[in-house]
C-alpha positions in Angstrom: 0.4 -0.1 -0.1 1.6 3.2 -1.2 1.9 6.7 1.4 -1.3 8.3 -0.1 -4.0 5.3 0.4 -2.2 4.6 4.4 -3.0 8.3 5.0 -6.1 8.5 3.6 -6.9 5.0 5.5 -6.0 7.4 8.7 -8.2 10.8 7.8 -11.4 10.8 11.0 -13.7 13.5 11.2 -13.8 15.7 14.4 -14.3 14.4 17.5 -17.7 14.8 18.2 -18.1 14.5 21.7 -14.8 17.0 22.1 -16.6 19.4 20.1 -19.6 19.1 22.6 -17.7 19.7 25.4 -16.3 22.7 23.8 -19.7 24.0 23.0 -21.1 23.6 26.2 -18.2 25.2 28.2 -18.3 28.3 25.5 -21.6 28.7 26.3 -21.2 29.0 29.9 -18.5 31.7 29.9 -19.0 34.5 31.2 -20.4 37.1 28.4 -23.8 36.9 27.0 -24.2 33.6 25.0 -21.9 33.2 21.9 -20.3 36.7 22.0 -17.1 36.4 20.4 -19.2 35.1 17.4 -17.1 33.4 15.0 -14.0 33.0 17.2 -16.2 30.3 19.7 -16.7 28.8 16.1 -13.7 28.3 15.9 -12.3 27.2 19.3 -15.0 24.5 18.9 -13.6 23.5 16.0 -10.1 23.4 16.9 -11.0 21.3 20.0 -13.2 18.9 17.3 -9.6 18.8 15.5 -7.1 18.0 18.0 -9.6 15.9 20.6 -8.8 18.3 23.7 -10.4 21.1 25.4 -6.7 22.4 25.1 -5.9 22.4 22.3 -1.9 23.7 21.8 -1.6 26.3 19.3 2.1 26.7 20.5 4.5 25.1 17.8 3.6 27.0 14.5 5.0 26.2 11.2 4.6 28.1 7.7 5.1 25.4 4.8 6.1 27.3 1.7 6.0 25.1 -1.3 7.9 26.6 -3.9 7.7 24.9 -8.1 8.1 26.3 -11.3 5.6 26.7 -14.5 6.0 25.4 -17.7 3.0 27.4 -18.8 4.8 30.6 -18.3 6.1 30.3 -21.3 2.7 31.3 -23.2 3.5 35.2 -21.3 0.8 34.3 -18.5 3.2 36.5 -16.1 4.4 39.8 -15.4 7.5 38.5 -13.9 10.2 36.2 -15.0 10.4 32.7 -13.9 13.9 33.0 -12.3 12.3 35.0 -9.6 10.8 32.2 -7.8 14.2 31.3 -7.0 15.3 34.3 -6.0 12.6 34.5 -3.9 13.3 31.2 -2.1 16.9 32.6 -1.6 15.0 35.6 0.2 12.7 33.2 2.2 16.2 31.4 3.7 17.3 34.9 4.2 14.4 35.8 6.1 13.6 39.1 4.0 9.8 38.1 2.6 6.5 38.8 3.3 5.8 35.8 5.2 8.9 35.9 6.9 8.2 39.2 8.7 4.3 38.2 9.3 5.2 34.2 10.3 8.1 36.2 13.1 4.9 38.6 14.3 2.9 35.4 14.6 5.4 33.3 16.4 6.0 31.0 13.1 8.9 29.4 12.0 8.8 29.4 7.8 10.1 25.8 6.3 10.7 26.3 2.0 10.1 23.1 0.7 11.5 22.6 -2.6 8.7 20.9 -5.2 10.4 21.6 -8.0 12.3 24.7 -9.1 13.6 25.2 -12.3 17.1 25.6 -10.6 19.7 23.3 -8.8 19.0 24.5 -4.8 20.5 21.1 -3.7 23.2 23.2 -1.8 20.4 24.6 0.2 19.0 21.6 0.5 22.6 19.8 2.2 22.6 23.1 4.8 19.6 22.1 5.6 18.0 25.9 4.7 15.0 23.8 3.2 13.8 20.7 2.2 14.2 19.0 -1.3 11.2 17.0 -2.5 12.0 17.7 -5.8 10.1 16.2 -8.6 11.3 17.7 -12.0 12.6 21.4 -12.9 9.3 22.4 -13.2 5.9 21.3 -14.7 5.1 20.8 -18.3 3.3 23.2 -20.4 -0.2 22.5 -20.0 -1.5 24.7 -22.7 0.2 22.1 -24.6 -0.2 18.7 -23.0 -0.4 17.4 -19.8 1.4 19.6 -16.8 2.6 16.3 -15.4 2.5 12.4 -15.3 -0.2 10.7 -12.9 2.7 9.1 -11.4 4.2 12.7 -11.1 1.2 13.7 -9.8 0.9 10.6 -7.4 4.4 11.3 -5.9 4.2 15.4 -5.4 1.2 14.8 -2.8 2.9 11.8 -1.1 6.1 14.3 -1.0 3.9 16.6 0.4 2.3 13.9 3.0 6.0 13.4 3.7 6.3 17.1 4.8 3.8 16.7 6.5 5.2 13.8 8.6 8.4 15.4 8.6 7.4 18.0 10.7 4.6 17.1 13.0 6.4 16.5 16.0 7.4 19.9 15.8 4.4 21.5 15.0 1.2 22.1 16.6 -0.3 24.8 14.0 0.4 24.3 10.1 0.0 27.0 7.8 0.6 26.3 3.9 2.2 28.6 1.5 3.5 28.9 -2.0 5.7 30.4 -4.5 6.3 29.8 -8.1 5.8 32.6 -10.8 3.0 31.4 -12.9 1.1 29.7 -10.4 -2.3 31.2 -10.7 -2.6 29.9 -14.0 -2.7 26.5 -12.8 -4.7 27.3 -10.2 -7.3 28.9 -12.2 -7.9 25.9 -13.9 -7.8 23.6 -11.1 -10.5 25.9 -9.7 -12.4 25.8 -12.4 -12.3 22.4 -13.3 -13.3 21.4 -9.2 -15.2 24.6 -8.5 -17.5 24.1 -11.5 -17.2 27.9 -12.3 -16.4 29.0 -15.8 -12.7 30.4 -16.5 -13.3 33.8 -16.8 -15.1 33.9 -13.4 -11.9 32.3 -12.0 -9.0 33.8 -13.4 -7.5 37.1 -12.0 -4.2 39.6 -12.2 -2.2 37.4 -10.6 0.5 39.4 -10.2 -1.0 42.7 -11.8 -1.5 41.9 -15.8 -3.4 44.7 -17.7 -6.5 44.0 -19.2 -5.4 42.4 -22.5 -3.2 40.3 -20.6 -5.5 38.8 -18.3 -7.9 38.0 -21.7 -4.7 36.0 -22.9 -4.8 34.0 -19.8 -8.0 33.6 -19.6 -7.6 32.0 -23.4 -4.9 30.0 -22.2 -6.7 28.5 -19.5 -9.1 27.2 -21.3 -7.2 26.1 -23.7 -5.5 24.0 -21.3 -8.7 22.6 -19.7 -10.0 22.1 -23.5 -7.2 20.2 -24.4 -6.8 17.8 -21.5 -9.9 17.1 -20.5 -9.5 16.7 -16.9 -11.3 14.4 -14.9 -13.2 16.6 -12.1 -14.0 13.3 -10.1 -10.1 12.3 -10.1 -8.3 14.8 -8.2 -4.6 13.3 -8.7 -6.1 13.4 -12.8 -7.2 17.0 -12.7 -4.0 17.5 -10.9 -1.5 15.7 -13.4 -3.0 17.4 -16.2 -3.4 21.4 -15.0 -1.5 21.7 -11.8 1.2 22.1 -10.1 4.1 20.5 -8.3 3.4 23.3 -5.1 -0.1 22.5 -5.4 0.2 19.1 -5.4 2.9 19.5 -1.9 0.0 21.9 -0.3 -3.0 19.0 -1.4 -0.3 16.2 0.3 0.8 18.5 3.5 -3.3 19.5 4.2 -3.9 15.2 3.7 -0.7 14.4 6.4 -2.2 17.2 8.6 -5.3 15.7 8.7 -4.2 12.4 9.3 -2.1 13.3 12.3 -5.6 15.7 13.7 -3.3 18.5 13.1 -5.4 22.1 12.2 -3.8 23.5 9.2 -4.3 27.2 8.1 -5.1 27.4 4.4 -3.7 30.9 2.8 -4.8 32.1 -0.5 -5.9 31.5 -4.0 -3.1 28.7 -4.9 -3.3 27.1 -1.5 -7.6 26.9 -2.0 -6.4 24.9 -5.3 -4.1 22.5 -3.3 -7.0 22.0 -0.8 -9.6 21.4 -3.5 -7.5 18.6 -4.9 -7.2 17.7 -1.3 -11.1 17.3 -0.3 -11.5 15.9 -3.6 -9.1 12.8 -2.7 -10.7 12.8 0.9 -14.0 14.9 1.6 -13.0 14.4 5.6 -9.6 16.2 5.0 -11.8 19.6 5.4 -12.7 19.3 8.9 -8.9 20.2 9.5 -8.6 23.0 7.4 -9.3 26.4 8.5 -9.6 29.3 5.2 -7.1 32.2 6.6 -8.0 34.9 4.3 -10.5 36.1 1.3 -7.6 37.0 -1.5 -8.8 39.7 -4.1 -8.3 37.1 -6.8 -11.8 36.8 -8.3 -11.4 32.4 -8.1 -11.1 32.8 -4.8 -14.9 33.4 -3.5 -15.3 30.0 -6.2 -12.8 27.7 -4.5 -13.8 28.8 -0.8 -17.5 28.2 -1.5 -16.6 24.6 -3.2 -14.5 23.9 0.1 -17.8 25.4 2.0 -15.0 27.6 4.3 -15.8 30.9 5.4 -12.6 32.9 5.9 -11.4 34.5 9.1 -9.8 37.7 7.6 -10.6 39.7 4.3 -8.0 42.5 3.8 -7.8 42.7 0.7 -4.1 40.5 0.3 -3.3 38.7 -2.8 0.2 38.2 -2.2 0.6 34.2 -1.2 3.5 32.5 0.2 1.5 32.0 3.3 0.5 35.4 4.5 -2.8 35.1 5.6 -2.4 31.8 7.5 0.5 34.1 9.7 -2.1 36.7 10.5 -4.6 34.0 11.0 -2.5 32.2 13.3 -3.1 34.8 15.4 -6.7 34.5 15.9 -6.2 31.1 16.5 -4.2 31.8 19.7 -7.0 34.0 20.3 -9.7 31.4 20.1 -7.3 28.7 22.2 -7.3 31.5 24.7 -11.0 31.9 25.0 -11.3 28.3 25.0 -9.2 27.8 27.9 -8.9 31.0 30.2 -12.4 32.6 30.0 -13.9 31.8 33.5 -17.2 29.8 33.3 -20.2 31.7 35.3 -19.8 28.8 38.4 -15.9 28.8 38.1 -16.0 32.8 38.4 -19.7 32.9 41.1 -21.3 35.3 38.7 -25.0 35.5 38.2 -26.3 34.3 34.4 -29.0 36.0 32.6 -32.6 35.3 33.0 -33.7 32.8 30.9 
């Protein structure tokens, strides 16, 4: 039995008894009923995910999956492909947006090479990144499949392996990514798995103009028409129109679910990976927390397909895991509500009239 199948068989729903105990406590806190709204819903979810009324979120990791894309040859991005490599070095040196926000949240940043079109052996040997390299970038999905089915399986299992490797080091995971051109495969994945027209899910990515956007929409549509991915088969969708970092995120989420670890799903690219994880195992959604709503137009479609209501809506579109890092502060707040606020009985405070 392969790692993917073993992982899928370990995934179970949230603990209903822990959820019930958490709800009972939250309803007795010294405040009007459910006065902290969705933070209390989040606290209930965290109890269900971890099976504990005292869920630990002290150890946090943002996993940034990096990979390049053959479809950049179609001119779908404003930035050249070498920026992926340059940003990997920026992450390692601590100078990116995700580094700053992760420090603020008290989280570590782990960079994973899923398929950058450059040799990162020295960084991997130095322990500065994890190498799960599949190939030096995907193939051009506008001319054929982005990868083989075997590569798609391998990349998901690589993401699972990362979660297992880091599982003892983290209570709370966040997804992040880097890959020039990756909003193009993400748009294709969201269109197919979210059941929405390409035009409704394809956005400006790194800031392309109206003419470039029309071209990008055409490229995404051509890739779908040419490859004809099966919406019922997550691996088929990944292989034909996905990306290495998107598959890695899917695997990471599945691994976290098997470990019963909460995972904050970042923006548009991350939700494309989450949709693949959901297609492979719907129960994995029990362990996903939508961090924020991106300004990328397809993100609303992806979130709706995941049936997730994001914690934040700040007009962000950077990726890297930045939304997940910010949302970690809300996860900490939810845990404190559950574990530190007294009940009426504990505080000897009179309750409201029924």
